[in-house]
Structures are given as C-alpha cells and as structure tokens.
C-alpha positions as CSV (number, residue, x, y, z in Angstrom):
1,M,0.0,-0.1,0.0
2,K,2.8,2.5,0.8
3,Y,4.5,1.7,-2.6
4,I,1.2,2.4,-4.4
5,F,0.6,5.5,-2.4
6,T,4.1,6.6,-3.5
7,L,3.4,6.1,-7.0
8,L,0.1,7.8,-6.9
9,F,1.7,10.9,-5.1
10,T,4.5,11.0,-7.6
11,G,2.0,10.9,-10.5
12,V,-0.1,13.7,-9.1
13,L,3.1,15.7,-8.4
14,G,4.3,15.3,-12.0
15,L,0.9,16.3,-13.3
16,S,0.9,19.4,-11.2
17,Q,4.4,20.4,-12.4
18,A,3.4,19.7,-16.0
19,Q,0.2,21.9,-15.5
20,N,2.3,24.8,-14.0
21,F,5.0,24.6,-16.7
22,Q,5.9,28.0,-18.1
23,G,8.5,29.8,-20.1
24,I,9.5,32.9,-22.0
25,A,11.0,32.8,-25.6
26,T,12.5,35.7,-27.3
27,Y,12.3,35.8,-31.2
28,K,14.1,38.1,-33.6
29,T,12.2,38.6,-36.9
30,S,13.3,39.9,-40.3
31,T,10.9,40.7,-43.2
32,S,11.7,41.0,-46.8
33,L,9.6,43.5,-48.8
34,D,9.7,43.5,-52.6
35,L,10.0,47.1,-53.5
36,E,10.9,48.5,-56.9
37,M,11.9,52.2,-57.4
38,D,12.4,54.1,-60.6
39,S,16.1,54.7,-61.2
40,S,15.4,57.8,-63.1
41,A,13.9,59.4,-60.0
42,V,15.8,57.7,-57.2
43,S,19.8,57.3,-57.7
44,G,21.4,54.0,-56.9
45,D,22.9,55.3,-53.6
46,Q,19.5,56.6,-52.5
47,Q,17.6,53.3,-53.2
48,A,20.3,51.4,-51.1
49,M,19.9,53.9,-48.4
50,I,16.2,53.5,-48.4
51,M,16.2,49.7,-48.5
52,K,18.8,49.7,-45.7
53,M,16.4,51.9,-43.5
54,L,13.5,49.8,-44.5
55,N,15.2,46.5,-43.6
56,Q,16.2,47.9,-40.2
57,Y,12.5,49.1,-39.7
58,L,11.2,45.6,-40.4
59,Q,13.6,43.9,-38.0
60,K,11.7,43.3,-34.8
61,E,12.0,41.5,-31.5
62,Y,9.2,39.7,-29.7
63,T,8.6,37.7,-26.4
64,L,6.4,34.7,-26.2
65,A,5.2,33.8,-22.7
66,F,3.9,30.4,-22.7
67,S,2.3,27.5,-20.7
68,K,1.1,24.2,-21.9
69,T,-2.3,25.6,-23.1
70,E,-1.8,29.4,-23.5
71,S,0.7,32.0,-24.9
72,I,1.0,35.8,-25.2
73,Y,3.2,37.1,-28.1
74,K,4.1,40.8,-28.3
75,E,6.8,43.0,-29.6
76,V,9.6,44.3,-27.4
77,E,9.5,48.0,-27.0
78,Q,12.5,49.6,-28.8
79,L,13.9,53.0,-29.2
80,E,12.0,55.1,-31.7
81,Q,13.0,54.2,-35.3
82,G,12.8,56.2,-38.4
83,S,9.3,55.9,-39.8
84,F,8.0,55.4,-43.4
85,P,4.6,56.6,-44.4
86,G,2.0,53.8,-44.3
87,M,4.4,51.3,-42.9
88,D,2.4,50.8,-39.7
89,I,-0.8,50.1,-41.6
90,L,1.1,47.8,-44.0
91,G,2.1,45.9,-41.1
92,T,-1.3,45.4,-39.9
93,V,-2.5,44.3,-43.3
94,M,0.3,41.8,-43.4
95,G,-0.9,40.4,-40.0
96,T,1.5,41.6,-37.6
97,G,1.4,43.8,-34.5
98,G,-0.5,44.1,-31.3
99,I,-0.8,41.5,-28.4
100,F,-1.4,38.0,-29.8
101,Y,-3.1,35.5,-27.4
102,K,-3.5,31.8,-28.3
103,Q,-5.4,29.2,-26.4
104,V,-4.4,25.8,-28.0
105,N,-6.9,23.7,-26.0
106,D,-9.9,25.6,-27.3
107,S,-8.1,26.5,-30.7
108,R,-8.8,30.1,-30.5
109,E,-6.9,33.4,-30.7
110,T,-7.4,37.0,-29.7
111,R,-5.3,39.8,-31.0
112,Q,-5.5,43.2,-29.3
113,M,-4.5,46.1,-31.5
114,E,-4.7,49.9,-31.3
115,F,-5.8,50.9,-34.9
116,F,-5.8,54.6,-35.7
117,G,-6.6,55.5,-32.2
118,K,-9.2,52.8,-31.8
119,E,-8.7,49.5,-29.7
120,L,-9.8,46.4,-31.5
121,L,-10.0,42.8,-30.4
122,I,-9.7,40.4,-33.2
123,K,-11.2,37.2,-32.1
124,D,-11.2,33.9,-34.4
125,S,-10.3,30.2,-34.3
126,L,-6.6,29.3,-34.6
127,K,-5.4,28.9,-38.2
128,V,-4.5,25.0,-38.4
129,L,-1.6,24.0,-40.7
130,D,-1.2,20.6,-41.9
131,W,2.3,20.0,-40.8
132,T,4.5,17.4,-42.3
133,L,7.0,16.1,-39.8
134,G,10.6,15.4,-41.1
135,K,13.5,13.5,-39.7
136,E,16.0,16.4,-40.5
137,S,17.5,18.1,-37.5
138,T,19.6,20.9,-36.4
139,T,20.6,22.7,-33.2
140,I,19.3,26.1,-32.3
141,G,20.8,27.3,-29.0
142,S,21.2,24.2,-26.8
143,Y,18.1,22.7,-28.2
144,T,17.8,19.8,-30.8
145,C,15.2,20.8,-33.2
146,F,13.3,18.9,-36.0
147,K,12.0,20.1,-39.3
148,A,8.3,20.4,-40.3
149,T,6.7,21.9,-43.3
150,A,3.3,23.0,-44.3
151,E,1.6,24.6,-47.2
152,T,-0.7,27.6,-46.8
153,E,-2.3,30.1,-49.1
154,V,-1.5,33.9,-49.2
155,T,-2.6,36.8,-51.2
156,E,0.2,38.5,-53.0
157,K,-0.8,42.1,-53.6
158,S,1.2,44.2,-56.2
159,I,0.9,48.0,-56.4
160,S,2.5,50.1,-59.0
161,T,2.4,53.7,-60.2
162,S,3.2,55.4,-63.5
163,A,6.0,58.0,-63.7
164,D,3.6,60.9,-63.0
165,D,1.6,59.1,-60.4
166,E,-1.6,59.6,-62.5
167,E,-2.1,55.8,-62.8
168,I,-2.1,53.3,-60.0
169,E,-2.3,49.7,-61.0
170,E,-3.3,46.9,-58.6
171,A,-3.2,43.1,-58.9
172,E,-3.8,40.3,-56.6
173,E,-2.8,36.7,-57.0
174,K,-3.5,33.7,-54.8
175,K,-0.3,31.8,-54.0
176,I,0.6,28.7,-52.1
177,V,3.7,29.1,-50.0
178,T,5.6,26.6,-48.1
179,V,6.2,27.3,-44.4
180,T,9.3,25.6,-42.8
181,A,9.6,25.4,-39.0
182,W,12.1,23.9,-36.6
183,Y,10.7,22.7,-33.3
184,T,12.2,21.2,-30.2
185,P,10.5,18.3,-28.3
186,Q,12.8,19.2,-25.4
187,I,10.2,21.8,-24.5
188,P,6.9,19.9,-24.9
189,V,4.4,22.8,-25.7
190,S,2.5,23.2,-28.7
191,Q,3.2,27.0,-29.0
192,G,5.3,29.2,-31.4
193,P,5.7,32.7,-32.6
194,D,2.8,34.8,-34.0
195,Q,0.2,32.5,-35.6
196,Y,2.3,29.5,-35.6
197,W,1.6,26.4,-33.2
198,G,0.6,22.9,-33.5
199,L,3.9,20.9,-33.4
200,P,5.0,18.5,-30.7
201,G,7.6,21.0,-29.2
202,L,8.2,24.8,-29.1
203,I,8.7,26.2,-32.5
204,M,12.1,27.7,-32.4
205,E,12.4,29.0,-36.0
206,V,10.0,29.7,-38.7
207,N,10.4,30.8,-42.4
208,N,7.3,31.6,-44.3
209,G,8.9,32.9,-47.5
210,S,8.6,36.6,-46.5
211,T,9.5,36.5,-42.7
212,V,11.9,34.6,-40.6
213,F,11.2,34.0,-36.9
214,L,14.3,33.0,-34.8
215,C,14.4,32.2,-31.3
216,S,17.4,33.8,-29.5
217,Q,16.6,32.9,-26.0
218,V,14.5,30.5,-23.7
219,V,13.9,30.8,-20.0
220,L,12.0,27.8,-18.4
221,N,10.1,28.2,-15.2
222,P,11.3,31.7,-14.3
223,K,11.2,32.5,-10.6
224,E,8.7,35.2,-11.2
225,K,5.6,33.6,-12.4
226,V,4.6,34.4,-16.1
227,S,1.5,36.4,-16.5
228,I,-0.6,35.0,-19.5
229,E,-4.0,36.8,-19.6
230,E,-6.3,37.1,-22.7
231,P,-6.9,40.7,-23.6
232,K,-10.4,41.8,-22.9
233,T,-10.9,45.5,-24.0
234,G,-11.6,46.6,-27.3
235,E,-14.2,46.4,-30.1
236,V,-14.6,42.7,-31.2
237,V,-14.0,41.8,-34.8
238,T,-13.3,38.6,-36.8
239,R,-10.0,38.2,-38.8
240,K,-11.8,38.7,-41.9
241,E,-13.6,41.8,-40.8
242,F,-10.3,43.3,-39.7
243,K,-8.7,42.4,-43.0
244,E,-11.4,44.4,-44.7
245,I,-11.0,47.4,-42.4
246,A,-7.2,47.4,-42.7
247,T,-7.2,47.0,-46.5
248,K,-9.7,50.0,-46.9
249,K,-7.4,52.1,-44.8
250,M,-4.4,51.1,-46.8
251,E,-6.2,52.4,-49.8
252,Q,-6.8,55.7,-48.1
253,M,-3.1,55.8,-47.1
254,K,-2.2,55.0,-50.7
255,E,-4.2,58.0,-52.0
256,M,-2.5,60.4,-49.5
257,Y,1.1,59.2,-49.9
258,G,1.3,57.3,-53.1
259,V,2.8,53.9,-53.2
260,G,4.8,53.3,-49.9
261,G,5.0,57.2,-49.6
262,S,7.5,57.5,-52.6
263,R,5.9,59.9,-55.4
264,G,7.5,60.3,-58.7
265,G,8.8,57.5,-61.0
266,N,7.6,54.2,-61.9
267,S,7.4,52.5,-58.5
268,G,5.9,49.4,-57.1
269,M,5.9,46.9,-54.3
270,K,4.6,43.4,-53.5
271,I,3.4,42.2,-50.1
272,Q,2.1,38.8,-49.0
273,I,-1.1,39.0,-46.9
274,P,-2.1,35.7,-45.0
275,D,-5.5,34.4,-45.7
C-alpha cells in the first residue's frame, strides 16, 4: 500500500508540475519586402539607403510567454525608429502587431491592437496548418530541433504607379507558399511565434517565405511567475472583418502618400497577406 501511495503521489506531483510549466522565449524577426523604385527618379545610392532603413525598420524583437495551453506574443518596445509613411498600416495588413493570445486547447486566438486611435479585439479560431514532420534535425541554441513543413495560401498584392503618379495599378494573386519550421521536443508545448503552433514541441524558427522568426533565448520556469492573460478590452471583430478594415485604410493611405509614400517615377511593391 505504501508503494502504491508513493506512485500515486509521484504521478499527481508530476501532473501538477506539468500543468504549471511556463517559459518565455525571445524571437528576432526579419521581413523582406519586394520594393521597386524608378532609377530615373531615385539614384542607386538613395535606393540602397532607403532599402537599408526599410530592412532595419522591419527587424523586430518579440517575446512569447507560454504555458502548456496558453501563450502571449508581443513586440519588445525599442527606441523610436525612423518611420515610413504607411508602414504601420502595412504591417497590420500583413497580419502583424499588437498583443497576440493563443489558447491551443480551445483552438482560439485573440489579437489586441490599437488601430488609428481605436482599440480592437480580433477574435477567431486558430489557423490550423497541416504540418508534415521530417527527420532532418539541427541545433538552435542548446536545443535539438526537428524540421516540419506545411503549405498555406497567401494573397500576393502588387501595387505600382506610373512616372507621374497619375495611374495606379493593382493586382492580386493567390499563391501557395511553403512554411518551414524547426521545433524542439525538449520543450513539450504546442506553441510558437505569432500565428504558428501545433507541433510536438516549441517552435524555435519559422520561415514563411517573407518573414523569418528565430528564437534567440528561452527561459523555462522563471522565478517570477509568467502572466498570461487574454486581452479583454476593445471592439470585437473577426480576422476577416479586420482584414477588410485594414485594406480599406491602406487604400486611403495610398491616396494620401502614393505607393509606400514615394512619389514620382515608376514604382511598385509586392506584399504577402495571410489568408
């Protein structure tokens, strides 16, 4: 009886520890934006400087506070960077920004975002990717990670202007892109950066063709308990409704600033918008 009681106690203790398992992962991201500028209006040196500033602006750092069932993903506040007209709205259309909460047990998400002075709660079910688990492995930090891939549909939106900005042409194309992720079973949570989740271990790296998310640090079971609370304040909209609102706002910004805020010359850009 004593032996059975010890086994039961050990099992309950292990279950309790598993339920209380928490951690904080830090991710650094870089996003590539396909931007073309007219060489007759913008010199090669100016183009290089603009692209350098743009790439720096698109490099972000985020933290993911996670437990077995929940996570909160948010950007790390940094010193003010140089801004580009329309870049903040472009980021929202591309599906980034705000505080992103995921509840994997109920398969639901909530993203809290301030949008032109208005606080919104974007509530929807989690996007489920059909992951294919591979045998290929690599090491990220001190963790052994395994490869997983999935295909997902995105909308590639092209916007271009004529030399005098009199004509604006737009085109949309549905594309299937391959998402490559690296996860570690050493951290047995079905969590990951931004919208990514659903693998048998913490996702340490993701490449979706336009953005790379790379984990730079993981702290497991920190001394100070991690606060993971679903955002509650804001007007509730679905992901589809928010995409329509943000796209409409981008159209207004485009009329104000031109394509990407650069007027003059044949210019254009392409962005990928998650569906």
